[in-house]
C-alpha positions in Angstrom: 0.1 0.0 -0.4 2.8 2.2 0.8 5.0 1.3 -2.3 1.9 2.8 -4.3 0.8 5.8 -2.3 4.4 6.6 -3.1 4.0 6.4 -7.3 0.7 8.1 -6.9 1.6 11.8 -8.0 1.8 14.6 -5.0 -0.9 16.4 -5.8 -2.8 13.1 -5.9 -1.1 11.7 -3.0 -2.3 15.1 -1.1 -5.5 14.8 -2.1 -5.8 10.8 -0.2 -3.9 12.4 2.9 -7.1 14.7 2.6 -9.4 12.0 2.8 -8.0 10.6 5.6 -7.3 13.7 7.7 -11.5 14.8 7.1 -12.1 11.3 7.5 -10.7 11.2 11.5 -11.8 14.8 11.4 -15.1 13.9 11.4 -15.4 11.3 13.8 -13.1 13.2 16.7 -15.6 16.0 16.4 -18.7 13.4 16.1 -17.5 11.7 19.6 -17.1 15.1 21.1 -18.4 17.7 19.4 -18.8 20.0 21.9 -15.1 19.8 23.3 -12.9 23.0 21.6 -10.8 21.1 18.9 -9.2 24.9 18.2 -6.5 25.6 21.1 -4.2 26.7 19.3 -6.0 29.3 16.9 -8.0 30.6 20.6 -4.2 31.4 21.6 -3.5 32.9 18.2 -6.3 35.4 17.9 -5.6 36.4 21.7 -2.4 37.1 20.1 -3.1 39.0 17.6 -6.0 40.6 19.8 -3.4 41.5 22.3 -0.7 42.9 19.6 -3.6 45.2 18.2 -4.2 47.1 21.3 0.0 47.4 21.2 0.6 49.4 17.7 -3.2 50.1 17.0 -3.9 53.7 18.6 -6.0 56.0 18.2 -4.1 59.1 18.5 -1.9 58.1 15.0 -3.4 59.2 11.8 -5.2 56.6 9.3 -2.4 56.3 7.0 0.2 55.1 9.9 -3.0 52.7 11.1 -2.3 51.5 7.6 1.4 51.0 7.7 1.4 49.4 11.5 -1.8 46.5 10.1 1.0 45.9 7.0 4.0 45.3 10.0 1.6 43.4 12.7 1.3 41.2 9.6 4.2 40.9 8.6 5.4 40.3 12.1 2.9 37.5 13.2 2.5 35.8 10.5 6.3 35.4 8.4 8.0 33.8 11.8 5.4 31.0 12.3 5.0 30.0 8.3 9.3 30.2 8.7 9.6 28.0 11.7 7.6 25.7 10.7 9.2 25.2 7.4 12.3 24.8 9.0 11.5 21.9 10.6 10.1 20.1 8.4 13.5 19.4 6.7 13.6 16.6 10.3 10.7 15.4 9.7 11.7 11.2 8.4 7.6 10.9 7.2 6.1 13.3 5.3 2.6 12.5 4.5 2.2 12.2 8.6 3.8 15.9 9.3 1.6 16.9 6.4 -1.1 15.4 7.9 -0.7 16.3 11.4 -0.2 20.2 9.6 -3.9 19.8 7.6 -5.1 18.6 11.1 -4.3 22.0 12.1 -5.2 23.8 9.8 -8.7 22.3 9.3 -11.8 24.4 11.0 -13.5 23.3 13.0 -16.3 19.3 11.8 -19.1 20.3 14.7 -20.8 23.4 12.6 -23.2 21.1 11.6 -24.0 20.0 15.1 -23.7 23.8 16.6 -26.5 25.1 13.6 -28.6 22.2 13.9 -28.7 23.2 18.0 -29.3 26.9 17.9 -32.4 26.1 15.2 -33.8 23.7 17.5 -33.4 26.5 20.9 -35.1 29.3 17.4 -37.5 26.7 17.2 -38.3 26.2 20.7 -38.7 30.2 21.0 -35.1 30.4 23.3 -33.7 33.3 22.0 -31.2 33.5 25.0 -29.5 30.2 24.4 -29.5 30.6 20.6 -27.5 33.8 20.6 -25.3 32.2 23.8 -24.8 29.0 20.9 -24.7 31.2 18.0 -21.8 34.5 19.4 -18.9 32.7 19.9 -19.0 32.0 15.9 -19.5 35.9 14.8 -17.6 38.4 14.4 -20.5 40.9 14.7 -22.7 41.9 17.9 -25.7 39.3 18.5 -27.3 40.7 21.7 -30.1 42.9 20.0 -30.9 40.2 17.4 -34.5 38.7 16.7 -35.0 35.0 15.9 -34.8 36.3 12.0 -31.7 38.0 12.9 -30.3 34.6 14.4 -31.5 32.6 12.0 -29.9 34.3 9.2 -26.4 35.2 10.8 -26.6 31.6 11.5 -26.4 30.4 7.6 -23.7 33.0 7.0 -21.6 31.9 9.6 -22.1 28.0 8.6 -21.5 28.9 5.1 -18.0 31.1 5.6 -16.9 29.4 7.6 -17.4 25.9 6.2 -15.6 27.6 3.0 -13.3 29.2 4.4 -12.2 27.4 7.4 -12.5 24.1 5.1 -13.0 24.5 1.3 -10.7 26.7 0.7 -8.0 25.5 3.1 -8.5 21.8 1.6 -8.2 24.0 -2.0 -4.1 25.0 -0.9 -3.3 21.9 0.7 -4.6 20.2 -2.4 -3.1 22.0 -4.9 0.5 24.0 -3.8 1.3 21.7 0.2 0.7 21.5 4.0 2.2 24.8 4.3 0.0 27.1 2.1 -2.5 25.6 3.9 -1.8 26.0 7.5 -0.7 29.8 6.2 -3.7 31.1 4.8 -5.8 29.9 8.1 -2.9 32.0 9.6 -3.9 34.5 6.9 -7.7 33.9 7.6 -7.3 34.2 11.7 -5.5 37.3 11.9 -7.5 39.1 9.5 -11.0 37.5 12.3 -8.9 39.5 15.0 -8.7 42.7 12.7 -12.3 42.6 11.0 -12.2 46.0 9.3 -16.0 46.1 9.7 -15.2 47.1 13.4 -14.3 50.6 13.4 -11.0 50.6 15.4 -9.5 48.3 12.8 -11.3 49.5 9.4 -7.6 51.3 8.6 -5.3 49.5 10.4 -7.0 46.2 8.9 -7.1 47.0 5.7 -3.8 45.0 4.6 -4.6 41.7 5.8 -8.7 42.2 4.3 -7.1 42.7 1.3 -4.9 39.6 1.0 -7.9 36.9 2.3 -9.9 38.6 -0.2 -7.5 38.2 -3.3 -6.1 34.7 -1.8 -9.8 33.3 -1.4 -11.1 34.2 -5.3 -10.4 31.5 -7.0 -11.4 29.0 -4.4 -14.9 30.2 -3.8 -15.6 30.0 -7.5 -14.5 26.5 -7.5 -16.7 26.1 -5.1 -19.7 28.3 -6.7 -19.3 26.1 -9.2 -19.9 23.1 -7.0 -22.8 25.1 -5.4 -24.2 25.7 -8.5 -24.2 21.6 -9.6 -25.9 21.0 -6.3 -29.0 22.8 -7.7 -29.5 21.9 -10.6 -33.0 21.2 -10.2 -32.8 24.7 -10.1 -33.5 28.1 -12.7 -29.2 27.9 -12.1 -29.5 29.9 -15.2 -31.9 32.2 -14.5 -29.8 32.7 -10.7 -26.5 33.0 -12.7 -28.1 35.9 -14.3 -28.7 37.8 -10.9 -25.2 36.9 -9.6 -23.0 37.6 -12.6 -22.3 41.3 -11.7 -20.8 40.1 -8.2 -18.1 38.1 -10.1 -15.3 39.4 -10.4 -15.8 41.3 -7.3 -13.0 40.4 -4.7 -15.1 39.0 -1.8 -17.7 36.1 -1.0 -20.5 37.9 -2.2 -21.4 35.7 -4.4 -21.6 32.8 -3.0 -24.0 34.1 -0.4 -26.0 36.0 -3.0 -26.2 32.5 -5.0 -27.5 30.3 -1.8 -29.9 33.0 -0.7 -31.5 32.3 -4.1 -31.0 28.6 -3.5 -32.8 28.8 -1.1 -35.1 31.7 -1.7 -33.7 33.5 1.5 -33.0 37.2 1.9 -29.9 37.3 3.9 -26.4 40.0 4.3 -28.1 43.2 5.1 -27.1 45.6 8.1 -25.5 44.2 11.0 -23.9 45.6 13.8 -20.0 45.3 14.8 -18.9 46.7 18.1 -21.8 49.1 18.6 -21.7 50.2 15.4 -24.0 50.0 12.1 -22.8 48.7 8.9 -24.3 48.7 5.6 -23.7 45.6 3.8 -24.7 44.0 0.2 -27.9 43.4 0.5 -29.1 39.7 -1.2 -32.2 38.4 -2.5 -35.0 41.2 -1.4 -37.8 39.4 -2.9 -37.0 36.3 -0.7 -38.5 35.4 2.4 -36.4 36.5 5.6 -34.4 33.6 7.4 -36.1 31.0 9.8 -35.3 27.9 12.0 -36.5 25.6 9.5 -33.8 27.7 6.3 -30.6 26.3 9.0 -31.2 23.0 8.6 -32.1 23.3 5.0 -28.3 25.3 4.9 -27.2 22.2 6.3 -28.5 20.2 3.7 -27.2 21.9 0.4 -24.3 22.2 2.1 -23.7 19.1 3.0 -24.1 18.1 -0.6 -21.8 20.6 -2.2 -18.8 18.9 0.6 -20.4 14.9 -0.8 -19.8 16.2 -4.5 -16.5 17.5 -4.1 -15.1 14.3 -1.8 -16.7 11.9 -4.6 -14.7 13.9 -6.8 -11.5 13.4 -5.2 -12.1 9.3 -4.7 -13.2 9.1 -8.6 -9.7 11.0 -9.4 -7.5 8.5 -6.9 -9.5 5.7 -7.9 -9.0 6.6 -11.9 -5.5 7.5 -11.2 -3.9 4.6 -8.3 -5.7 1.6 -11.3 -4.0 3.2 -14.2 -0.8 2.9 -12.5 -1.2 0.0 -11.2 -1.9 -1.6 -15.1 1.3 0.1 -16.0 
């Protein structure tokens, strides 16, 4: 088996390692859905917050804040990436090291469980418990959210975290390698910590925001393609005409927009960040307001996307292994 694995092209080896790691992570999250699976990134976010308190001063000009954000990004991420890269030289079994880095880089797989619990609490009219469950996963303020607002925020959180922390991390692992996957996740967590929607980071977080947007543009369009394939029974040509103007926009708005049409829901719109109202793009204004049942529908739709992606990977690995075995 090891000999066959070593004969596979590097990109196919990465696919195989990815499937094994994802399976392990799914099992762990299934057995202990409430356990914190991301202790390293919890500490990393704490570090980013403390660093921002030191260098993102109110007295500084907007230009100084931009420069400070750029320098803070470099001194935060570059040393970690270099250390991991140098340490790789001492690893005797490369694919085990790759699997460990991917395991760390991947986000938690208990989002479905959390979202279902939130939906149950909304259906039971327990807003307080629903907000308590949702709050750790949001950057926005959720104290004043109504059941509709909780449902909308939960669906958007579910989509974006699965896209960014799972799909895009996997994309970089397959096509570039484990160090690229881990680097993207570090950049993403820095972006979460210095989100420009919070007024105190509107200039300090500009550099990391643009970096994340550029890195996720292409893989998010691949994700959109899979989302289109899994909604083939719907008027996808109409949906495409409605969202195509967002295709070259450097963010994930096109993915949110397409999901809003697939689920016939109104998503996006105004949200509160650090007690300030932020006007975001609104998608599918003619759609229904989200409810608890729509969270379950979003889970099912996104599960189809990931099942399709896994099916494609398994098919590619199997076909190439068969071809190599017969040569």
